[in-house]
N, C-alpha and C positions, 0 to 999 in steps of 0.2 A: 545545415548545422543545427537548425532549430529542431529537427527530428531527433537528434541525439539528446537534447535537453528534455524534449517531451517524453522520450522513452525513459530517461533517468527519473524525472519527477513523477511520471505516472506510476512507476513501480515504487518509488520512494514513498509517496503518499499512500499507495495501496497497503504497504507494509505497516505504516503508522496507523492507518485506519483499521487494519486487521487486528492490531493490538487492542484497540478500543472495542472492536467486535467481540473478541475473545473475553474481554472483561465483562461485557454486558451478558454474554452467554453464561459465564461463570456465576454472575450475580442474579441469574434467572430474570433478567429484564427483557421480556419478549419483544416488545415494540422497539426498544432501543437497539437490540441485537439485529432486528429485521432491517431497521434503517441503516445501520452500519454495514450489513451484508449487501444491501443495494448499492451503497457508495463504493464498497470494495469491488463489487462486480463491474460497475461502470468504469472505475479507474483501471482495473485490470484489462478490460475490453479495449480501452484506448491504447494501452501499451501493446496488446496483442496485434491490433490493427496496424500500429506503427512498425513493429519489428517483423511482421509478416511480409511487408513490402521490401524490407532491407534487413537481411539477417545480421549485418554488422551492428545493428541497434541492440542486439542481445547483450553486447558488452556493457554499454551504459545502463541497460536495464538490470543486469546482474549487479553492477555497482550500486544502483539505486536500491535494490533489494537488501543488500548488506547495510547500507547507510540508513535506510528506512526502518529496518528492524532494530538497529542500534539506537536510533533516536526514539523509536516507539517504546523500547524497553526502558530507556532513561526517563522518558516522560511518565511511563507507568510507575516506575519506582519512586519518582518524585511526588506523584499524585496519590500514592497509596499510604502516605503517612497520616 
């Protein structure tokens, strides 16, 4: 059961962090964008390792992608004021 939570949260946080990565790229913050890219890569790799062993983990990963993007966009919108 923990695998399902790990797949969900790995992609959930990947999408949130990807939002911050895109903001840093947009603002030409090279070092900040590079750090976010590294974090996104590691989080995505954890998810890939998880669902590579059990393809049913793609379901919570997909839900995590939706939720992570939604939260990331809300955070970005609230922080851009």
